C-alpha angles and dihedrals in degrees: 000000000000120000114261114238112190119225093212134049088229130024120251112252119215133186138179117209140155112298105242090193095056104112101167103037095248095114106029097164134060130202120213127189121196115201116178119237088241091058104040097091090043088053091050090050090048090054091050091052091044090055088065094051097094091170088066096054113120135177119253141163125247134173118261104212094190096055094027095230141105115260133188119235139164118257147124133283120219109198134195139176129240150136143237115261138180091270099038140291118314141165146128142273114220108187122204117232115259111211117240112262118210114246092241094051117115088220 
């Protein structure tokens, strides 16, 4: 198995809790991501490298606010692991480093 090289100095922490701003019951949960100040520029660089990883493009659905309908687009999934706890679901996202690709590379 290959050695794991993390893309960020610190993992991203995520949590799902009750949405305290939900007044009508339509959006009862809220997702929060915590990215350390030390890792934010590393995360931005990771996303730029990910954009060039065409083999990782997947289809997914998002909401089109203009036409008020769900549409299917290509994009990238960023996954993490976690668990349910007494105060909501929580976990972390530990991204693997993507090597830099030269601008003139066909990959």
